[in-house]
N, C-alpha and C positions, 0 to 999 in steps of 0.2 A: 570370287571363286564360283565357277559354273556348276550348278547342281541340277541333274536331271531326275525328276521324280520317278519312283519305282512304278511300273505299269499296273500294279494292283490297286486296291482301294485305299492304300495307305498314302498319307501325305508326309512330307519330309521337311525337316527344318534344321538349320545350322545355328548354333549359339556361339557368339564370340566371348561369352563369359557364362560360367555356371550359374551366376547370380541373375541371369535372365529368366531363370525358371525357379519356381518356388521349391524350397527344400523338401517339403512334404510330397510334392509331385515326383521329384527325382527319387527320393528314398523309397517310395512305393515300389519301385522297380528292383529294389535290393532287399527283399523280405528277410534274408538271413542276417541283415545288418553288418555285412562284411565291412570293416571300418575304412578300408582304403578307397572304396568306390562310393562312400557317402558324399552327399552334397557338402558336408562340413569339411572333410579332408580336402576335396578338390577346391573349394572356395578359399581355404587357408593358403593353399599354394598360390592362388591367383592374387589374393589381397596382399600377400607379402612379397609379391613381384618375383617369386621363384620361377614362375612360368609367364609366358607372354612373348611377343615377337622379338623383344630385345634379348631374350635368353635363347632364342632358337626354337621355342616351343610355342608356335602360333596357335592360339586356342580356336578350336572349331568343333565343339561337341555336337554329336549328331543325335537327332530325335526323330522317332517315327510315331505318327498320330493315326488313329483310325478315322472312319467317316463321321464319327460323333465328336471328333476333336479331342479324343481321350489319348493321353500319352501311353503308348503301348510298349515302346522299347527305346533304348538310348545307349550310347557308349561314350566314355571320355575319350576325346579325339583331338589330335594336334596335327598340324603340318610342321614337320621337323626339318630343320636346316643343318643338322648334324646328327651324329648317332650317340652322343654322350648322355649319360643318366638313364640308360634303358636296360642294361644288364642282359640283353640278347644281342650278341655282338655281330654286326654286319659290316664292319669297316672294310673287310676284304672284298665284299660285294660292291661297295661304293668305289673302292680302288679300281676294281675290274671295269666298272662302267666308265670311270674317268679315263682309263687307259685306251679305250676305243672311242673316245671323244663324245661320250654321252653323259647327260646329267643324272645323277642319282638323287640329289636333293633339289627341291624339297620332296619329301615322301609323306605318305599318309601313315599315321600311327595311332592305333587305339591302345592306350596303356595308362597306367598310373605313373606319373613322373617320379623318377628316383626310387622306385619301389619294386624290387624283384620278388613280389609276393603273389603266388597263384591265387586266383579268385575269379569271380564273374566279370566278364568284360562286355558281353552282350546282354545288358540288363533288360528285363522285360516284366510286364504285368502278367501274373498267373502263368509264367513260363510259356509265353506265347511264341511258339517256334516260327510261325509264319511271320510275325513282326521281326524276329531275329533274322530270318532270311531276307526280309526287305531291307534290313539294316546292312547286310552284307552287299546286297545289290546296290544300295545307295553309295557305299564306299567304293564299289567298282566303277559306278558312274562318275564319281569324283575324279578318280585317277585317269579314267579314259578321257573325260571332257577337258581336263586340265593338263593332259599329257604328262602326268607324273610317272616316275619310274616304277613305283611299287606301293603296296599297302601292307601294313604289318599289324598284328594283334598279339600283344605280348602277355604271357603268363595267364592265358585263358583257362577256364575249367575244362575238364575232360569231356563233359556233356556238350560243350560248345565246339570242341574239336570236330565232332561228328557232323555238325551243321556246316562248319567251314569246309570240311572234306566234300560234302554234297555240292558245294559251290566251287569245287576244284581249286581250293587253296592248298598250298604246300604246308605241311605240318613239320615243325622242328621240335625235336625232343631235347630236353636238358636234364641235368641232375642237381638236386639240392639235398640237404641233409636235415631230417626232422626227428625230433624226440617224441616218443609216444608214451603216454601215461597208461600203465597197465593196472590201474586201480590202486596205486601206491598210497599209503597213508603217511609216510615220512620219507625223507631222503635216503635213509639207510635201507628201506625196502627196495628202492631203485638200485642201490649199490649191490644189494644181495643177489640181484639178477645178473650181475656182471661176472666175468671170469676173475679169478683171484688177482691176476696181474693188473687188469684194468681197475679193479676196485681199489687196490693198493695205490695205484698212480694218482687216482682222483683224490683219495684221502691225503696223499702226500702233498698234492698241489694246494689243497684247502688248508692244510696245516701250515704250509709255507706262508700263505696269505695271513693266517692268524698270528704268526710271529711278528708281523709288522704292526700289530695292534690297530688294524683298520676296522672300521665298522661300516656296515651297509644299511641303508635306509631305503625302504620301498614306499613310494608316494603315489597316491591315486587321487584324482578328482580335486576337491577343494584344498587338499593338503599341499598341492603343488603351487608354490608362490613364485612371483617374479624373481626373487633371489635364487631360487632353485634352478630356474631356466637360465639365469645369468651364469651360474656355475657350470651347468651342463654345456652351455654354448662355448665357454672357454675351453672346456675339455674337447669338445667336438672339433673346434677350429685347430687346436694344438695337434690333434691326431691327423687331421686333413693335411696340415702343413708338413708333417713328417713323411707322409706318403706322396708328396708332390701332386696331390689331387686338387680339384676345384671344390670349393664349398658351395654345393648346390643350394643349400638351405640357409635362409637368412635368420637373424635372431627374431625378427618379427613373426616368422612362420610359426615358431614354437608358441608364442603368445596367442596367435590366431588359433592354432590347433587346440591349445588349452581351453580357450573360450568356447570352442565349438564341440569338442569331443572329450571334455575333461574326464568323464567317467569311463572312457575307453583307453585311458593312458595309464601305463605303469612306468614311472620314472625311478630307476635305481641309481642312487648316489652313494659313492664310497668316500668316507671321511678319514683323515688322519687328525685325530682330536677334533677340532671344529673346522678344519680346512678341507674343502672338497678337492679330491685328487682324481676322481674318475666318475663316469656315469654312463648309463645305457637307457635308451628310449625303447619302450615296448608298446604295442597297441594290443588291446584286448578284444578278441573277436568272440563270436558265439561258442566256438569250440576249439579255439587255438589262441596261443599267445604269440604275437609276431615281433621278433627282435628286429629293430630297424637301425638305429644309429648309436654309435658309442664314441667315447673319447677319454683320454687320460692325460694328466699333467706330469705324471711320474712314470719312469720305466721300472716297473716292479714285476718280477717273474710271476706268471700265471694270473696277473690281475685281470687281463682280458677274459680268460676262461671263467673266473669267478663272477665277474660283473655281468657278463653277457649270457653265460650258459648255466652255471650252477644256481645263480640267484633266480633265473627264469624257471628252471626246473623246480626249485623250492616253491615258487609262487604257484606253478601249475599243480603241484601235488597238494598244496594247502587249499586250493580253490577248486579242485576237481576239473581242471582244464585238460582236455583230451591230448593235446600235443603242443609242442613248441617248434615254431619255424624260425630259424635263426639267420635267415637271409641267404644270399647267393654264395655258391662255391664253398670251399673250406673243408678239405679232406681231413684236417685235424679234428673236426667235430666227431668223426666216427669213433675214435677211442674214448670219447666222452659221452657216448650213448646215443648219438644221432645217426640214423640210418638213411640209406639212399631213397630218394622219392623222385619220381619223374615229374618234370614240368613240361609245358607245351606252349608253343607260339605258332601263329598262322601267318602265311605270307602269300601275297598275290603279286607275281612278277610279270610285268607287261611285255618285256622283250622275250620272245619265244626261245632264242638261243640261250640267254642267261637263265631263263626258267628251267630249261633242261639241265644245264650245268649245276644249278643250285639244287635241283631235285636229286641229282646223283650224289652231291656233297652231303645233303641231309640224310640220305640213306646210309651212307658210310658213317656219318657222325652218330646216327641212332644205333648202329651196330656197335660202335666203340663204346657208347654210353651203357648199352646193355651188358656188354662184357665187363665193363668196369664195375657196374652194380653187382654182377654175379661174384666177381672177385672180392669185393668189399664184404658182401654178405657171408662169403666163406670164412672171412677173418673177423666176423662180427665180434664186438666186445661182450656180447651176452653169452651166457653159458649154453 
């Protein structure tokens, strides 16, 4: 891959594995400790073979160094040969390219694989904006010199959106649904904030689960054993197969993750007597609980809501966590206390005609999302 250095005093480097850099050097660029851009999370994906050229995620992490050879900025980066596992959907863009005989893939992607979680993507030491700008220049040099169709940065922070806009990147807005902790001391405090109808519905759902005599166990750190991961993975695969999806994550990924980020993991398992029937994987951030993967072996009404949403809310209340982010999409989350929150991605499109067409599309999409958010807030489940 041809890389042209940024004309400033920064030097630039591409890594074909996150393990080419020391974890402490990478994690210095992530002072908030956001779990998904830690060295540990990214290395777990690599070591378990979830990413790599064979999966269409060709690893090419980008690093910016200053004149003293100090790492100033970096981004998790891949050359993508498809658009799966991203959750910012651009398949229609790829199809349009192909219809006029142009190649959309490979494309440049700065993202956390299989993870629709907003967070820092332009990592830097001491919030070094110049190094972040150099990083964006580096990405643009890659797509220009290698004649790639485009570059994309998925689920970046709002502060990073401004920097991307300065470099004339297109910004795409999306919607997720997040739960916010208003200083509750128990689950009933949260329910008391809801309208009577929504409160009754949630209690009805939880009572329905209780009638099945299921029990839920929350596991963190050393309490999570190989047998628990075995059970969770069976549930994960069963649910993937029901949805006709691909299992992006391997069994070894969860072992790797457990070894590297054990104290940032909340694993919720549901048991019928001593038999595991469902589970949900969450990662614990500095101010949020991030719901990621779930699965079940039984079709039980409301089991998904209890395992993924209500157990997460209980944990957040008990541990003073500010919010719960339960993943992409899901309008059904609103009636369970999760409200709309904007997400952002940035895109650099090299073909001027396509850039203009996509710009118009993004403007229309943003307007639709804003209207949807307004409508949802008007029918908020809260009093």
